[in-house]
N, C-alpha and C positions, 0 to 999 in steps of 0.2 A: 503492498500501500504505499510506502512511503517511495517508493520509486515513482510511482502513479501520481503521488503528491508534488511531487517537482518535477515532474513533465507538464504537468497541468500549470504549475507556476511558469516553467521555463515559456510554455506555446501560449499563456494568456493571450499576448497582445496578437496572436495569430488567428483568434476565436474574436471576429468582430461583434459576433450576434451576444458573448457572452458579455451578462451585465457584473456590476462590483456583488451584487444580491445574490447572482447566480455562483460565480467563482467563489464566492465566501461561504455559500452553503455546502458547497464541495468539498472545497478544503476542512470546514469543520467537520465534515461527514467522514473525512478520510481520516483526520487525525483524530476521532473520537475511539474511545475506549470499547465500546461495546462493539463495533463493525470490527475493531481488531482481533477482539475476544471469538467473534462468530468466524471468522478466517481462520484465526489458529483451531477453533475447534473443526472445522472445516476442512483444513490440513493433516489433522490430526484422523479424524474417521478416512481419509482417502488413504492416509498411510497406512492403516491397520486393516482396511476394506482387501479381501482378496476374494476371487471369485471362487476359491475351493472353501471356503467361509460359509458359503451361503449353503443352508439346510432347511428342510421343508420345517416347518413352525408345529407341526403337529406329527407325531411316530407314526400315526397313522394316516398321513394325507393321502399314502398312494391307496388303500383301502376306501376311503372315502370318493375319490377319483371315480373307481371301479363302480360302487356304489352310485354313483351321482350318473356316471353313462349307462348304466342297468335301467336305471328310470328313464333317460332321454332315450336310451334306443325306440322304445315304445312309441314314442313320439315324434321324432323326426320326420314321418311322413304325413304328421297332421298340422305341423308348425314350423315356419321358416328358421324361426328365432332357436327355437328347441335344436333344430338340424345343424345351425350355425354351432350353437354351444357344445352341441357335441363332435363336430370335428374339430372344435379349437380345443377340448381337452384332451384331443388326442395327439396332439404336435409334442414331442419333443421335450420344448422347454418347460412344460406342462406337467409332463411325465419324468 
C-alpha cells in the first residue's frame, strides 16, 4: 500500500480530474490502519491456503450428493431445473 500511496503522490498532477478532496480521501484510505490490517489478513490467508487443504465440510457429503442425485433422477424428465441440477451435481468439481 505504501508503494501505491507513493505512486499516487508522484502522479497527482498527472490526473487533472483528481480534486484535492478526492486525493485526500485516497491518501487517508491508503494510510488507514484498518485497510492495512485487512490487506495483511488477506495476504496471510493467501499464503496459507493451498488447494489440497480444501476438503468437504461434511464427512458424508458424497453420500448426500448420491441421495440428492437419486431424488433428482426421477424428476429430470419433468423439470428443466431438476435436469440441470442433476447434471451439475455429477461434475468432477462437485464429486
